[in-house]
C-alpha positions as CSV (number, residue, x, y, z in Angstrom):
1,M,0.3,0.2,0.0
2,L,1.1,3.4,-0.9
3,T,0.6,6.4,1.4
4,I,1.6,9.8,1.0
5,K,1.3,11.9,4.6
6,A,1.3,15.9,4.4
7,K,-0.2,19.1,5.1
8,N,-3.0,20.1,2.8
9,S,-0.9,23.3,1.7
10,T,2.0,21.4,1.2
11,L,0.5,18.5,-1.7
12,L,-2.3,21.1,-3.2
13,G,0.1,24.0,-4.0
14,P,2.4,21.8,-7.0
15,L,-0.9,20.1,-8.3
16,Q,-2.6,23.5,-9.0
17,F,1.1,24.0,-11.1
18,V,0.6,21.2,-13.1
19,T,-3.8,20.8,-13.5
20,G,-4.1,23.8,-15.9
21,I,-3.1,21.7,-18.8
22,V,-4.8,19.1,-17.9
23,E,-8.5,18.5,-20.2
24,R,-11.5,17.1,-18.1
25,R,-12.4,15.4,-21.6
26,H,-9.6,13.8,-23.8
27,T,-9.6,10.9,-26.1
28,L,-7.0,9.3,-23.6
29,P,-8.6,9.0,-20.1
30,I,-5.4,8.8,-18.8
31,L,-4.8,12.3,-19.5
32,S,-7.5,13.9,-17.9
33,N,-5.5,12.0,-14.4
34,V,-2.0,13.6,-13.1
35,L,0.9,11.2,-12.2
36,V,1.8,11.4,-8.7
37,E,5.6,9.8,-7.9
38,V,6.9,9.5,-4.2
39,A,10.5,9.1,-3.8
40,E,11.8,9.3,-0.3
41,Q,11.0,12.8,1.0
42,S,9.1,14.5,-1.9
43,V,6.3,13.9,-3.9
44,H,6.0,15.0,-7.4
45,F,2.7,15.9,-9.5
46,L,2.9,15.6,-13.3
47,A,0.6,16.3,-16.2
48,T,0.9,16.2,-19.5
49,D,-1.3,16.2,-23.0
50,L,1.3,15.1,-24.7
51,E,2.0,18.6,-25.9
52,V,3.4,20.1,-23.0
53,Q,4.6,18.5,-19.7
54,I,4.5,20.0,-16.5
55,K,5.8,18.8,-13.1
56,A,5.7,20.4,-9.6
57,T,7.4,18.6,-6.6
58,A,6.5,19.2,-2.9
59,K,9.1,18.1,-0.2
60,L,7.9,15.6,2.6
61,D,8.8,16.4,6.5
62,A,9.3,12.9,7.0
63,P,10.6,9.6,4.9
64,H,7.8,7.8,3.0
65,K,8.3,4.4,0.8
66,A,8.4,5.2,-3.3
67,G,5.4,4.4,-5.6
68,S,3.3,6.2,-8.4
69,L,-0.2,6.4,-9.3
70,T,-2.5,8.4,-11.4
71,V,-5.8,9.7,-10.1
72,G,-8.2,12.3,-11.7
73,A,-6.2,15.6,-11.7
74,K,-9.8,18.2,-11.2
75,K,-11.2,15.9,-8.4
76,L,-8.3,15.5,-6.4
77,Q,-7.9,19.6,-6.8
78,D,-11.1,20.0,-5.7
79,I,-11.1,17.7,-2.8
80,L,-7.9,19.6,-1.6
81,R,-8.8,22.7,-2.2
82,A,-12.0,22.0,-0.1
83,L,-10.0,21.0,3.2
84,Q,-8.5,23.3,5.3
85,P,-4.9,24.1,4.3
86,D,-3.3,23.1,7.6
87,A,-5.3,20.0,7.7
88,D,-3.1,16.5,8.0
89,T,-4.0,15.0,5.3
90,A,-3.4,11.1,4.0
91,L,-3.5,10.0,0.7
92,E,-3.8,5.7,0.8
93,L,-3.2,3.7,-2.2
94,K,-5.2,0.0,-1.9
95,E,-5.3,-1.7,-5.1
96,S,-7.0,0.7,-7.7
97,R,-8.8,2.8,-5.4
98,L,-7.0,6.0,-3.5
99,T,-8.9,7.4,-0.2
100,V,-7.9,10.9,0.6
101,K,-8.6,11.5,4.6
102,A,-8.5,14.7,6.2
103,G,-9.9,14.8,9.9
104,K,-13.7,13.3,9.5
105,S,-13.4,13.9,5.7
106,R,-12.7,10.8,3.4
107,F,-12.9,10.5,-0.3
108,A,-12.9,7.4,-2.4
109,L,-11.2,7.7,-6.0
110,Q,-10.4,5.6,-9.0
111,T,-7.2,5.5,-10.2
112,L,-5.3,4.2,-13.7
113,A,-2.1,2.5,-13.4
114,A,1.0,4.8,-13.2
115,T,3.4,2.5,-16.0
116,D,0.3,3.8,-18.8
117,F,1.1,7.5,-18.4
118,P,2.6,8.9,-21.6
119,K,5.4,11.1,-20.2
120,I,7.0,13.1,-23.3
121,A,10.6,11.6,-23.7
122,E,12.9,14.5,-22.2
123,A,15.8,15.4,-24.9
124,K,19.4,14.8,-23.7
125,D,22.0,17.6,-24.9
126,A,20.8,20.9,-25.2
127,A,21.6,22.9,-28.5
128,T,21.1,26.3,-26.5
129,E,20.8,27.0,-22.7
130,I,19.5,30.5,-21.4
131,S,19.1,31.6,-18.0
132,L,17.3,34.9,-17.0
133,P,15.1,36.6,-14.3
134,Q,11.5,34.9,-13.9
135,R,10.4,38.6,-13.9
136,E,12.2,39.3,-17.8
137,F,11.0,36.2,-19.2
138,K,7.3,36.8,-17.8
139,H,7.1,40.2,-19.2
140,V,8.7,39.6,-22.8
141,L,5.8,37.0,-22.9
142,G,3.3,39.2,-22.0
143,L,3.9,41.9,-24.8
144,V,2.8,39.6,-27.2
145,Q,0.9,36.4,-26.4
146,F,-1.9,39.0,-27.0
147,A,-1.1,38.7,-31.0
148,M,-0.8,35.0,-31.1
149,A,-3.1,33.3,-32.9
150,V,-5.8,31.1,-32.1
151,Q,-6.9,27.6,-34.0
152,D,-5.1,28.8,-37.3
153,I,-4.9,26.2,-40.2
154,R,-2.0,28.0,-40.0
155,Y,-0.2,26.2,-37.0
156,Y,3.1,27.9,-36.9
157,L,1.1,30.7,-35.8
158,N,-0.7,29.6,-32.8
159,G,2.2,30.3,-30.8
160,V,5.5,32.0,-30.0
161,L,8.9,33.0,-31.8
162,L,11.7,32.2,-29.6
163,S,14.8,33.6,-31.6
164,T,17.8,34.1,-30.3
165,D,20.9,36.4,-31.9
166,G,24.0,36.3,-30.5
167,N,23.3,38.1,-26.4
168,I,19.5,38.9,-27.9
169,M,16.8,37.2,-27.6
170,R,13.8,37.7,-29.1
171,V,10.2,36.4,-28.7
172,V,7.7,37.6,-31.8
173,A,3.6,36.5,-32.2
174,T,1.6,36.9,-35.2
175,D,-1.7,36.1,-36.3
176,G,-1.2,37.3,-39.7
177,H,-3.5,41.0,-38.5
178,R,-1.1,42.6,-36.2
179,L,2.6,41.6,-35.0
180,S,4.3,42.1,-31.7
181,M,7.8,41.3,-31.1
182,A,9.9,41.9,-28.1
183,Q,13.5,41.5,-27.0
184,Y,15.8,41.1,-24.0
185,T,19.2,41.3,-23.7
186,L,21.3,37.9,-22.3
187,P,24.5,38.8,-20.4
188,E,26.4,36.2,-22.8
189,P,26.3,35.4,-26.2
190,V,24.4,31.8,-26.9
191,A,24.1,29.9,-30.6
192,K,21.8,30.9,-32.8
193,I,17.9,28.7,-32.3
194,D,14.8,29.4,-33.6
195,A,12.0,27.7,-31.6
196,I,8.4,28.1,-31.8
197,L,6.3,27.3,-28.7
198,P,2.9,26.2,-28.5
199,R,-0.2,28.6,-27.5
200,K,-0.8,26.4,-24.6
201,T,3.2,26.0,-23.3
202,V,3.4,30.1,-23.9
203,L,0.4,31.0,-21.1
204,E,1.2,28.5,-18.8
205,L,4.4,30.0,-18.4
206,I,3.0,33.3,-17.8
207,K,0.2,32.2,-15.4
208,L,3.2,30.1,-13.1
209,L,6.5,32.8,-14.0
210,D,6.8,35.1,-10.7
211,E,7.7,38.5,-10.7
212,S,10.8,38.1,-9.1
213,D,14.6,37.8,-10.1
214,D,14.7,34.2,-9.6
215,P,16.2,32.3,-12.5
216,I,14.2,30.2,-15.0
217,N,16.6,27.9,-17.2
218,L,15.5,27.3,-20.4
219,A,17.2,24.3,-22.3
220,L,16.2,24.3,-26.0
221,H,16.9,21.2,-28.5
222,Q,15.8,21.0,-31.6
223,N,12.2,19.2,-31.3
224,Q,11.6,20.4,-27.5
225,V,12.5,23.0,-25.0
226,K,12.4,22.4,-21.2
227,F,11.9,25.1,-18.7
228,T,12.8,24.9,-14.9
229,F,12.3,27.3,-12.6
230,A,11.2,27.1,-8.5
231,G,10.7,23.7,-8.2
232,I,8.4,23.1,-11.7
233,E,9.8,22.0,-14.5
234,I,7.9,22.2,-17.8
235,V,9.1,19.9,-21.3
236,S,7.1,21.7,-24.5
237,K,7.5,20.3,-27.8
238,I,8.4,22.6,-30.4
239,V,5.8,23.6,-33.3
240,E,7.0,22.5,-36.9
241,G,6.6,25.0,-39.1
242,K,8.4,28.4,-40.5
243,F,7.5,31.4,-38.8
244,P,7.2,34.1,-41.0
245,D,10.3,36.6,-41.5
246,Y,9.2,39.5,-38.9
247,T,11.9,41.6,-40.1
248,K,10.0,42.3,-43.6
249,V,7.1,43.1,-41.7
250,I,8.6,45.5,-39.3
251,P,8.7,49.0,-41.3
252,S,11.1,51.3,-41.3
253,G,11.8,54.4,-42.5
254,Y,8.3,55.8,-41.4
255,S,8.3,60.1,-41.6
256,N,5.1,60.7,-39.7
257,H,5.9,59.8,-35.5
258,V,3.3,61.0,-33.3
259,S,3.8,61.1,-29.1
260,L,0.6,60.2,-27.5
261,N,0.0,59.6,-23.6
262,R,-0.9,55.7,-23.4
263,A,-3.6,56.1,-20.7
264,E,-5.5,58.9,-22.9
265,F,-5.1,57.2,-25.8
266,Y,-6.4,53.7,-24.2
267,A,-9.4,55.8,-22.9
268,A,-10.2,57.4,-26.0
269,L,-10.3,54.3,-27.9
270,Q,-12.3,52.5,-24.9
271,R,-14.9,55.4,-25.1
272,A,-15.3,55.5,-29.2
273,S,-15.5,51.3,-29.5
274,I,-18.8,51.6,-27.8
275,L,-20.9,52.6,-30.9
276,S,-18.0,50.7,-33.3
277,N,-19.5,48.1,-35.6
278,D,-19.9,44.6,-33.6
279,K,-18.5,42.7,-36.9
280,I,-15.6,44.4,-38.4
281,R,-14.5,46.4,-35.1
282,G,-13.0,49.6,-37.2
283,V,-12.1,52.7,-35.9
284,R,-10.8,55.8,-37.9
285,L,-7.7,58.0,-37.0
286,V,-7.4,61.3,-38.5
287,F,-5.0,63.3,-38.4
288,T,-4.8,67.0,-38.6
289,K,-2.2,70.1,-37.7
290,D,-2.3,69.0,-34.0
291,S,-5.0,66.8,-33.7
292,L,-6.0,63.4,-33.9
293,S,-9.4,62.4,-34.1
294,I,-11.0,58.9,-33.1
295,I,-14.2,57.9,-34.9
296,C,-16.0,54.8,-35.0
297,S,-19.2,54.2,-36.7
298,N,-21.9,51.0,-36.6
299,N,-24.5,50.0,-39.2
300,E,-27.5,51.8,-37.2
301,Q,-25.6,55.2,-38.8
302,E,-24.8,56.0,-35.0
303,E,-20.8,57.5,-34.9
304,A,-18.3,58.1,-32.0
305,E,-15.8,61.0,-31.7
306,E,-13.0,61.6,-29.5
307,S,-9.9,64.2,-30.1
308,L,-6.6,63.9,-28.6
309,P,-4.6,67.3,-29.1
310,L,-1.1,66.3,-30.1
311,T,2.2,67.5,-31.9
312,Y,1.6,67.1,-36.0
313,D,2.4,69.4,-38.1
314,R,2.8,66.8,-41.5
315,D,-0.1,66.7,-44.3
316,A,-3.3,65.4,-43.0
317,L,-4.0,61.4,-43.1
318,D,-7.1,59.5,-42.4
319,I,-6.4,55.4,-41.8
320,A,-8.4,53.2,-40.3
321,F,-7.6,50.0,-38.1
322,N,-8.8,47.1,-36.0
323,I,-9.5,49.0,-32.7
324,A,-9.4,45.8,-31.0
325,Y,-5.8,45.2,-32.1
326,L,-4.7,48.9,-30.7
327,L,-6.5,48.6,-27.4
328,D,-5.1,45.2,-27.1
329,V,-1.8,46.5,-27.3
330,L,-2.4,50.0,-24.9
331,N,-3.6,47.4,-21.9
332,H,0.1,45.5,-22.2
333,L,1.9,48.1,-21.9
334,S,3.1,50.2,-18.9
335,T,5.0,53.2,-19.8
336,E,3.5,56.7,-20.1
337,T,3.8,57.3,-23.6
338,I,3.7,55.1,-26.6
339,L,5.0,56.4,-30.3
340,L,2.8,56.0,-33.2
341,S,4.9,55.5,-36.3
342,L,2.9,55.9,-39.8
343,G,3.9,55.9,-43.2
344,D,2.8,58.8,-45.5
345,A,0.0,56.2,-47.4
346,N,-3.6,55.7,-45.7
347,M,-3.4,51.9,-46.5
348,S,0.4,51.8,-44.8
349,S,0.6,49.4,-41.2
350,A,1.2,51.1,-37.9
351,L,4.3,50.9,-36.1
352,I,4.0,51.2,-32.0
353,T,7.0,51.3,-30.3
354,Q,8.2,52.8,-26.8
355,P,10.1,55.8,-26.8
356,G,13.9,55.9,-26.7
357,S,13.7,51.8,-26.7
358,E,14.5,49.2,-29.3
359,D,13.5,46.1,-27.2
360,F,9.3,46.6,-28.3
361,K,7.5,46.6,-31.8
362,Y,4.2,46.0,-32.9
363,V,2.9,46.5,-36.1
364,V,-1.0,46.5,-36.9
365,M,-1.9,46.3,-40.6
366,P,-4.8,49.5,-41.9
367,M,-8.2,48.0,-42.9
368,R,-11.0,49.6,-45.5
369,I,-14.1,50.6,-43.8
């Protein structure tokens, strides 16, 4: 009989880290389970969807007999959540049933054989290894994740490109209508590599990473990448396919540069969006001397117009964009001002950057309305 004894919070913490990728309904029933492995004075919780695998570890106060089991991840999580955090909790496996005991509470759960659990085989030698503070990696991923495609048939767009060049690490996401690029300067040069991280991997990393200077270690292989931080290991397959050449999408040589207060621009767009067309979500940006008009209209002939003062002395420009794409980027930036750069044509893409920095670039394509 396998027995695990610990405070409820000791078990619940690592279990919650891994259950984010577990889907209740799956073609393989065992993928709805979490693999629980006991090794002397630690317990490991591991979950996978065959594309991403997450393992989290908890220390146990006393030595335990080694063993393993799999049990419904969501059910076990719901049970532990319902118990008091400081409750002395015991998990006992007998034959194919797991009994969870805490105080006067008792739950009996069905299990599946641990030997049938499909772990992702981890690659051996890493082609590239990177270490950086968790807060920095979380920050750059957060600046691009909203531009990822969602269930696009161009599967290589349903994720984020991680690219290294010397001591520069870039992350890039695009859905074909907009592109977001953020970069971080590494302390030392690393081998050049391009890897597309799946959407689910990116979202789990953003959720699990701390706003701290504690390190996250990346080991990149030919077809997978491993992230290690704070007692958590994430092994992710790399999306096959060629990511678009983002360097050709980012415009250069634009002569129209407008500095805008980010919060004011965001608030004006939000107000105007109330009367935007629900389907196309278009907004017109009309630049005239020292003024920007933000105009939205809908099929009911209703219209909203906002005006912002700014420094602008070039030819008048009337250009339209998807307002959701502008709100997305403004919501994820934290700088007081942003720089909006435009071409001379009314159908040129817009480039949004942060003043004095090359570490972030956001391109949004224009639209006809």
